[in-house]
C-alpha positions as CSV (number, residue, x, y, z in Angstrom):
1,X,-103.0,30.5,65.4
2,X,-106.6,30.7,65.8
3,X,-109.2,28.3,64.3
4,X,-111.4,29.3,61.5
5,X,-114.7,31.2,62.7
6,X,-116.5,29.6,59.6
7,X,-117.9,26.1,59.3
8,X,-115.8,24.5,56.7
9,X,-117.0,22.4,53.9
10,X,-118.1,19.0,54.4
11,X,-116.4,16.9,51.8
12,X,-118.7,13.9,52.3
13,X,-121.6,15.8,51.2
14,X,-120.1,16.8,47.9
15,X,-121.9,15.9,44.7
16,X,-120.3,13.3,42.3
17,X,-117.6,14.2,40.1
18,X,-118.7,15.3,36.6
19,X,-116.6,13.3,33.8
20,X,-115.5,15.7,31.1
21,X,-112.8,13.7,29.7
22,X,-114.3,12.8,26.3
23,X,-115.7,15.8,24.7
24,X,-115.9,14.5,21.2
25,X,-119.8,14.5,20.9
26,X,-120.2,18.2,22.2
27,X,-117.3,19.5,20.0
28,X,-119.0,17.9,16.9
29,X,-122.2,19.8,17.9
30,X,-120.3,23.0,18.1
31,X,-119.0,22.2,14.6
32,X,-122.3,21.7,13.3
33,X,-123.4,25.0,14.5
34,X,-120.4,26.5,12.7
35,X,-120.9,24.9,9.5
36,X,-124.6,25.8,9.3
37,X,-124.1,29.4,10.1
38,X,-122.7,32.7,7.9
39,X,-119.7,32.8,9.9
40,X,-116.7,30.3,9.7
41,X,-114.2,30.0,12.4
42,X,-111.6,32.1,10.3
43,X,-110.5,35.5,10.9
44,X,-111.4,36.8,7.2
45,X,-115.0,35.7,8.0
46,X,-115.1,36.7,11.5
47,X,-114.0,40.2,10.2
48,X,-117.3,40.7,8.7
49,X,-118.9,41.2,12.1
50,X,-120.5,44.6,13.0
51,X,-121.6,45.6,16.4
52,X,-125.2,45.8,16.5
53,X,-126.9,49.3,16.8
54,X,-128.5,48.5,20.2
55,X,-125.1,48.3,21.7
56,X,-123.6,51.3,20.0
57,X,-126.4,53.4,21.3
58,X,-126.5,51.9,24.7
59,X,-123.3,53.5,26.3
60,X,-123.7,52.3,29.8
61,X,-123.8,48.7,31.2
62,X,-123.4,47.2,34.8
63,X,-120.7,44.6,35.4
64,X,-121.0,42.5,38.7
65,X,-118.0,40.5,40.5
66,X,-119.8,38.2,42.9
67,X,-119.1,34.9,44.2
68,X,-117.0,32.9,47.1
69,X,-114.4,36.0,47.5
70,X,-117.2,38.1,49.2
71,X,-117.0,35.8,52.3
72,X,-113.4,36.7,53.2
73,X,-113.9,39.9,51.4
74,X,-110.1,40.5,50.7
75,X,-110.3,41.1,46.9
76,X,-111.5,39.1,43.9
77,X,-108.1,37.5,43.6
78,X,-108.2,35.9,47.1
79,X,-108.5,32.4,45.8
80,X,-104.8,33.2,44.3
81,X,-103.0,35.3,46.9
82,X,-104.2,33.3,49.8
83,X,-101.8,30.5,48.3
84,X,-99.1,32.8,47.6
85,X,-96.4,32.7,50.6
86,X,-95.0,36.2,49.6
87,X,-98.5,37.8,49.7
88,X,-100.1,39.2,52.8
89,X,-102.9,37.4,52.0
90,X,-101.3,34.2,52.8
91,X,-100.6,35.3,56.5
92,X,-104.0,37.0,56.8
93,X,-105.5,33.6,56.1
94,X,-103.5,31.4,58.4
95,X,-104.1,34.0,61.2
96,X,-108.0,34.2,60.6
97,X,-109.0,30.6,59.3
98,X,-106.0,28.4,60.0
99,X,-103.6,26.2,58.2
100,X,-104.2,26.0,54.3
101,X,-104.5,22.1,54.5
102,X,-107.2,22.7,57.2
103,X,-109.3,25.5,56.1
104,X,-108.9,26.4,52.2
105,X,-110.5,28.3,49.7
106,X,-113.2,25.8,49.1
107,X,-114.0,25.9,52.8
108,X,-115.7,29.5,52.2
109,X,-118.4,28.1,50.0
110,X,-121.0,27.1,52.8
111,X,-120.7,30.7,54.1
112,X,-121.4,32.2,50.4
113,X,-125.4,32.0,51.0
114,X,-126.6,35.1,49.5
115,X,-129.6,34.6,51.6
116,X,-131.0,38.4,51.0
117,X,-130.4,38.3,47.5
118,X,-133.2,39.9,45.4
119,X,-132.7,39.5,41.7
120,X,-135.6,41.7,40.8
121,X,-134.6,44.5,43.2
122,X,-131.1,44.3,41.8
123,X,-132.5,44.9,38.1
124,X,-134.8,47.9,39.1
125,X,-131.7,49.6,40.7
126,X,-129.5,49.0,37.5
127,X,-132.4,50.2,35.4
128,X,-132.6,53.3,37.7
129,X,-129.0,53.9,37.1
130,X,-129.7,54.3,33.3
131,X,-127.8,50.9,32.4
132,X,-128.9,49.4,29.2
133,X,-127.1,46.0,29.6
134,X,-125.8,43.8,32.5
135,X,-122.9,41.6,32.5
136,X,-122.5,39.5,35.7
137,X,-119.4,37.2,36.0
138,X,-120.5,33.7,35.1
139,X,-117.3,32.4,36.1
140,X,-114.2,33.9,37.7
141,X,-110.7,32.8,38.0
142,X,-111.5,30.7,41.0
143,X,-113.4,28.3,39.0
144,X,-116.8,28.3,40.9
145,X,-119.8,28.7,38.4
146,X,-122.3,31.2,39.5
147,X,-124.5,29.5,36.7
148,X,-126.1,26.1,36.5
149,X,-123.6,24.1,34.7
150,X,-123.5,20.4,33.5
151,X,-119.9,20.3,33.4
152,X,-118.8,20.8,36.9
153,X,-120.1,20.1,40.4
154,X,-118.6,23.3,41.8
155,X,-121.6,25.6,41.2
156,X,-123.8,28.0,42.9
157,X,-126.7,25.9,42.0
158,X,-125.2,22.9,44.0
159,X,-123.5,24.7,46.7
160,X,-123.3,27.8,48.8
161,X,-126.7,29.6,47.7
162,X,-128.2,26.5,45.9
163,X,-130.1,28.5,43.3
164,X,-129.2,29.7,39.7
165,X,-128.2,33.0,40.9
166,X,-127.0,33.9,37.5
167,X,-130.2,32.9,35.6
168,X,-132.5,34.2,38.3
169,X,-130.8,37.7,37.5
170,X,-131.1,37.2,33.7
171,X,-134.8,36.7,34.2
172,X,-135.1,39.8,36.2
173,X,-133.0,41.7,33.5
174,X,-135.5,40.7,30.5
175,X,-138.3,42.0,33.1
176,X,-137.0,45.3,33.1
177,X,-136.1,45.7,29.3
178,X,-132.3,45.4,29.8
179,X,-129.9,43.3,27.6
180,X,-128.5,40.3,29.1
181,X,-124.6,39.4,29.2
182,X,-122.1,37.3,30.7
183,X,-118.2,37.4,31.6
184,X,-115.9,34.6,31.7
185,X,-112.6,34.4,33.5
186,X,-112.2,30.8,33.1
187,X,-109.1,31.0,31.1
188,X,-106.9,31.8,33.9
189,X,-107.9,29.1,35.9
190,X,-105.3,27.0,34.3
191,X,-102.8,28.4,36.8
192,X,-104.6,30.6,39.2
193,X,-104.5,28.2,42.2
194,X,-100.9,26.9,41.5
195,X,-99.5,28.4,44.6
196,X,-101.2,25.8,46.8
197,X,-99.1,23.4,45.0
198,X,-95.9,24.3,46.5
199,X,-96.8,23.6,50.1
200,X,-99.0,21.3,52.2
201,X,-102.4,22.6,51.4
202,X,-105.8,21.7,50.1
203,X,-105.1,22.3,46.5
204,X,-102.8,19.1,46.6
205,X,-105.8,17.1,47.7
206,X,-106.8,15.1,45.0
207,X,-110.4,14.9,46.3
208,X,-110.7,18.6,45.2
209,X,-108.6,18.6,42.0
210,X,-111.6,19.2,39.7
211,X,-112.1,22.3,41.5
212,X,-108.5,23.7,42.1
213,X,-107.0,22.2,39.2
214,X,-105.1,22.5,36.8
215,X,-103.1,24.7,39.2
216,X,-100.5,24.5,36.3
217,X,-97.6,26.8,36.1
218,X,-98.5,30.0,34.2
219,X,-95.5,29.6,32.0
220,X,-97.0,26.6,30.2
221,X,-99.6,26.5,27.6
222,X,-102.8,24.9,28.3
223,X,-103.4,21.3,27.1
224,X,-106.2,20.3,24.9
225,X,-108.5,19.0,27.6
226,X,-108.5,22.4,29.6
227,X,-109.0,24.1,26.1
228,X,-112.0,21.9,25.1
229,X,-113.7,22.4,28.6
230,X,-113.0,26.3,28.3
231,X,-114.8,26.3,24.9
232,X,-117.6,23.9,26.0
233,X,-118.4,26.0,29.2
234,X,-118.6,29.2,27.4
235,X,-120.8,27.4,24.7
236,X,-123.1,26.1,27.5
237,X,-123.4,29.5,29.1
238,X,-124.2,30.7,25.3
239,X,-127.0,28.3,24.9
240,X,-128.3,28.0,28.5
241,X,-128.7,31.7,28.9
242,X,-128.4,33.5,25.4
243,X,-126.6,36.5,26.6
244,X,-126.3,39.3,23.9
245,X,-122.6,40.4,25.6
246,X,-120.0,38.1,26.1
247,X,-117.1,39.7,27.9
248,X,-113.5,37.8,28.4
249,X,-110.8,38.8,30.5
250,X,-107.4,38.5,29.7
251,X,-104.8,35.7,29.2
252,X,-106.8,34.6,26.0
253,X,-104.1,36.1,24.1
254,X,-102.0,33.3,24.7
255,X,-101.3,31.2,21.5
256,X,-102.9,28.1,22.4
257,X,-106.4,29.5,22.7
258,X,-106.3,31.0,19.3
259,X,-108.0,28.2,17.4
260,X,-110.7,27.8,20.3
261,X,-111.4,31.6,20.1
262,X,-112.1,31.4,16.6
263,X,-114.5,28.5,17.0
264,X,-116.1,30.2,20.0
265,X,-116.6,33.4,17.9
266,X,-118.1,31.8,14.9
267,X,-120.3,29.6,17.0
268,X,-121.6,32.5,18.9
269,X,-122.1,34.8,16.1
270,X,-124.0,31.9,14.1
271,X,-126.1,31.5,17.4
272,X,-127.0,35.3,17.4
273,X,-127.9,34.9,13.8
274,X,-130.2,32.1,14.6
275,X,-131.8,34.2,17.3
276,X,-132.0,37.2,15.4
277,X,-130.6,39.2,18.0
278,X,-127.3,41.1,17.8
279,X,-124.5,40.0,20.0
280,X,-121.2,41.4,21.3
281,X,-118.0,39.9,22.2
282,X,-115.7,41.9,24.2
283,X,-111.8,41.5,24.4
284,X,-108.8,42.6,25.9
285,X,-105.0,43.1,24.3
286,X,-104.7,41.0,21.2
287,X,-107.0,38.0,21.9
288,X,-109.1,38.8,18.7
289,X,-108.2,39.9,15.4
290,X,-109.0,43.6,14.8
291,X,-112.6,44.3,13.6
292,X,-113.7,40.6,14.7
293,X,-115.0,41.8,18.0
294,X,-115.2,44.8,20.4
295,X,-112.1,45.9,22.0
296,X,-112.1,46.5,25.7
297,X,-109.8,48.4,27.9
298,X,-109.8,47.6,31.8
299,X,-109.8,50.8,34.0
300,X,-108.7,52.7,30.8
301,X,-109.1,55.7,28.3
302,X,-108.3,56.5,24.8
303,X,-106.5,59.6,23.9
304,X,-108.8,60.3,21.0
305,X,-111.8,59.2,19.0
306,X,-111.8,55.4,18.1
307,X,-113.4,54.8,14.6
308,X,-114.9,51.5,16.0
309,X,-117.2,51.1,19.0
310,X,-115.0,50.2,22.2
311,X,-115.6,49.6,25.9
312,X,-114.0,50.7,29.1
313,X,-114.5,48.5,31.9
314,X,-114.1,50.1,35.5
315,X,-115.3,49.8,38.9
316,X,-117.0,51.9,41.4
317,X,-114.3,51.1,43.8
318,X,-110.5,52.3,43.3
319,X,-108.7,49.2,44.6
320,X,-111.0,46.2,44.2
321,X,-113.7,44.6,41.8
322,X,-115.3,42.2,44.5
323,X,-116.6,43.3,48.1
324,X,-114.2,44.4,50.5
325,X,-114.8,46.2,54.1
326,X,-113.0,49.3,53.6
327,X,-113.5,50.2,49.9
328,X,-112.2,53.3,48.8
329,X,-114.8,54.6,46.3
330,X,-114.7,56.8,43.4
331,X,-116.8,60.0,43.7
332,X,-120.0,60.4,41.7
333,X,-117.9,63.1,39.7
334,X,-115.4,60.8,38.9
335,X,-117.8,58.3,37.5
336,X,-119.9,60.8,35.3
337,X,-116.5,62.2,34.0
338,X,-115.3,58.6,32.9
339,X,-118.7,57.9,31.3
340,X,-118.8,61.3,29.4
341,X,-115.1,60.8,28.4
342,X,-115.6,57.1,26.9
343,X,-118.9,58.2,25.3
344,X,-117.1,61.3,23.7
345,X,-114.5,58.9,22.1
346,X,-116.8,56.5,20.7
347,X,-117.0,54.0,23.6
348,X,-119.3,52.5,26.2
349,X,-118.6,52.3,30.0
350,X,-119.0,48.9,31.8
351,X,-119.3,49.9,35.5
352,X,-118.6,47.3,38.2
353,X,-120.2,46.8,41.5
354,X,-119.4,43.9,44.0
355,X,-122.3,42.6,46.0
356,X,-121.7,41.3,49.8
357,X,-121.8,37.3,50.4
358,X,-125.6,37.9,51.6
359,X,-126.5,39.1,48.4
360,X,-126.9,42.9,49.2
361,X,-125.5,45.6,47.5
362,X,-123.5,48.1,49.8
363,X,-125.3,51.2,50.4
364,X,-122.6,53.7,49.0
365,X,-122.5,51.5,45.7
366,X,-126.4,51.9,45.4
367,X,-125.9,55.7,46.2
368,X,-123.4,55.9,43.2
369,X,-125.7,54.1,40.7
370,X,-128.6,56.1,41.8
371,X,-126.4,59.2,41.3
372,X,-125.5,58.4,37.9
373,X,-129.2,57.7,37.1
374,X,-129.9,61.0,38.2
375,X,-127.7,62.7,36.1
376,X,-128.7,60.6,33.0
377,X,-132.3,61.5,33.7
378,X,-131.4,65.1,32.9
379,X,-128.5,64.8,30.7
380,X,-129.2,61.3,29.1
381,X,-130.0,63.0,25.6
382,X,-126.4,63.9,25.2
383,X,-125.2,60.2,25.9
384,X,-127.7,57.6,24.9
385,X,-127.6,57.2,21.2
386,X,-125.1,59.8,20.5
387,X,-121.9,59.8,18.1
388,X,-118.6,61.5,18.6
389,X,-118.3,65.1,17.4
390,X,-115.3,66.2,15.2
391,X,-113.2,66.3,18.4
392,X,-113.6,64.5,21.5
393,X,-113.2,67.7,24.0
394,X,-111.1,70.6,25.2
395,X,-109.7,71.7,28.4
396,X,-106.6,71.6,30.3
397,X,-107.0,68.2,32.0
398,X,-104.9,65.4,30.5
399,X,-106.4,62.0,29.9
400,X,-103.6,59.4,29.7
401,X,-104.3,56.7,27.2
402,X,-104.0,53.1,28.3
403,X,-105.4,50.3,30.8
404,X,-105.1,50.4,34.6
405,X,-104.8,54.3,35.0
406,X,-108.3,55.4,36.5
407,X,-106.4,56.0,39.8
408,X,-104.2,58.5,38.4
409,X,-107.0,60.7,36.6
410,X,-106.8,64.3,37.7
411,X,-110.1,66.1,38.9
412,X,-111.5,67.7,35.9
413,X,-112.3,71.2,35.9
414,X,-115.3,73.9,34.5
415,X,-112.7,74.3,31.5
416,X,-113.0,70.7,30.6
417,X,-115.6,70.1,28.1
418,X,-116.7,66.8,25.9
419,X,-118.6,66.9,23.1
420,X,-121.2,64.5,21.4
421,X,-123.7,64.7,18.5
422,X,-126.9,63.3,17.1
423,X,-128.8,63.5,13.9
424,X,-132.5,62.7,13.4
425,X,-135.5,63.5,11.6
426,X,-135.7,66.7,13.6
427,X,-132.3,68.1,12.7
428,X,-128.6,68.2,13.6
429,X,-127.5,68.7,17.4
430,X,-124.2,69.1,19.3
431,X,-123.7,68.7,22.8
432,X,-120.9,70.1,25.0
433,X,-120.8,68.4,28.3
434,X,-118.9,71.0,30.8
435,X,-117.6,68.5,33.6
436,X,-117.7,70.9,36.5
437,X,-120.1,73.9,37.2
438,X,-118.1,77.2,36.5
439,X,-117.9,79.1,39.7
440,X,-118.6,82.5,37.7
441,X,-121.9,80.9,36.4
442,X,-120.9,81.0,32.7
443,X,-119.8,78.1,30.6
444,X,-117.1,78.9,28.3
445,X,-116.7,76.6,25.2
446,X,-113.8,77.7,23.0
447,X,-114.4,75.0,20.3
448,X,-117.5,76.7,19.3
449,X,-116.2,80.0,19.0
450,X,-116.6,81.9,15.6
451,X,-113.0,81.7,15.1
452,X,-112.6,78.0,15.4
453,X,-114.8,77.1,12.2
454,X,-115.6,73.9,13.8
455,X,-119.3,74.1,13.9
456,X,-119.5,74.9,10.2
457,X,-123.1,76.3,10.5
458,X,-125.2,79.0,12.3
459,X,-126.5,78.0,15.7
460,X,-130.4,78.3,15.2
461,X,-131.1,77.7,18.9
462,X,-129.4,76.8,22.3
463,X,-130.5,75.5,25.7
464,X,-129.2,74.1,28.9
465,X,-130.4,70.4,29.4
466,X,-132.8,70.5,32.3
467,X,-133.2,74.3,32.4
468,X,-134.4,75.4,28.9
469,X,-133.4,78.5,26.9
470,X,-130.6,80.9,28.4
471,X,-128.6,83.8,27.2
472,X,-125.6,83.3,25.3
473,X,-123.0,84.9,23.0
474,X,-120.4,83.9,20.6
475,X,-117.3,85.8,19.2
476,X,-114.0,84.7,17.9
477,X,-112.6,83.3,21.1
478,X,-115.6,81.4,22.4
479,X,-119.1,80.8,22.9
480,X,-120.2,81.7,26.3
481,X,-123.4,80.6,28.1
482,X,-124.9,82.1,31.0
483,X,-126.1,79.4,33.3
484,X,-129.2,79.3,35.4
485,X,-128.9,80.2,39.2
486,X,-129.5,76.4,40.0
487,X,-127.6,73.7,38.8
488,X,-130.0,71.3,36.7
489,X,-127.8,68.1,37.7
490,X,-125.3,67.4,40.4
491,X,-122.3,67.2,37.9
492,X,-121.4,70.0,35.5
493,X,-124.0,71.1,32.7
494,X,-124.8,70.3,29.4
495,X,-125.1,72.8,26.5
496,X,-127.3,71.8,23.5
497,X,-127.1,73.7,20.2
498,X,-129.5,73.1,16.9
499,X,-127.6,73.8,13.8
500,X,-128.8,75.4,10.9
501,X,-129.8,73.0,8.2
502,X,-127.4,72.4,5.7
503,X,-128.5,74.3,2.4
504,X,-128.0,72.4,-1.1
505,X,-127.8,74.9,-3.8
506,X,-130.2,74.6,-6.8
507,X,-128.7,73.1,-9.7
508,X,-128.2,75.3,-12.8
509,X,-129.7,74.4,-16.1
510,X,-127.0,74.7,-18.7
511,X,-128.9,72.4,-21.1
512,X,-131.5,74.7,-22.3
513,X,-131.5,78.1,-23.4
């Protein structure tokens, strides 16, 4: 068994523990904010929430999985899998770094340096991609805070990079006129490292229990001390950084969290009311009551148009959210297809990248973001600020509804089309986003035929985004558009139609004669 190639953590250099055993004063302060605001900690009150207009119009945001897992580069769940004896990560860890009681997860922290991290350069890249909001992971399942926290010594400000990497990025996001967000995966920390309690590992070492703990069994409900800490850590993120998007991972649907979730939502919505800014909570599964926050599907899709705005969170990588050496990346065609399908069904896309431990973003991930930005530069009119049309789309490729299904998407064809619409002071418009360039140079849109009756009004003008006016015809079977010789963008093509204004008949005068 080889010795670790990395320098382990010097336990003697650790900052002192933070005592979070008495939360009474902090909880009273939370209650004061709830009592003073328009939202109470009841589902009846929280259902009065409405997502802000900026979020409904935004359509596209950037998610960031960063942190200690980028050092071993074996996936974002390495802090769990390395302690599970039946998992391949367990053997990999022993062979690469040595026994778990000599080199544990904490010992990766000194190598997580982010020495090349440039938050301003990151933000400029995200802005060029077309993103309207940015949601970095504030704390993942491993319990290491990427932000400046007063509730734990295990944070990026006190170890590893020794800087507020989260706060620095939030400042850069402000400077590029995007919207701040934050995600919390803290809930799963109740059990996440529990594999290390089953054999001789550093998880058992009482010196590090404030990092690895609670490490309880996943079958057990979190106790009040952990739930209070979850609430107050989230409150700390809200008050210190003022994110306008707060994203939560799974496991919050456990019954023990329910009263704390209601408190958190009321607190956050009331803070947003104080700030005069529209805020958003993203949740999975059944953690929140319908209508009290924005529903999120992980790596998923809807079968049709959802009446309320929703979100799909997915990643540029097919197998990992965090940085790994041999990523299998999605193609630009795949990612544009996901974005368009989500938007046509009244959703937003939150697209994840995973930076390296040195703070750089891998070139393939940068290229994908730049590619999306180039596509949106030409076709963004059909995306940003749009709304769903009567139907989301047409075509032979089936999109399976649900979560964790993005690896099963079949490639779209030139017969696959998604629709969006907008109404503004200049008129009513409908867009047909053809997801692949037709080989014959003709875009065929069957839902816009004379026989379908779906358009309802006459077309007054038709253009191709990025190319201008083109020849077209409409019969009982389809609307056919002769495309320009050179494609305006790298993926598919977007057809825009102006609809004839609705004519309101004059009212007849039957009173006088």
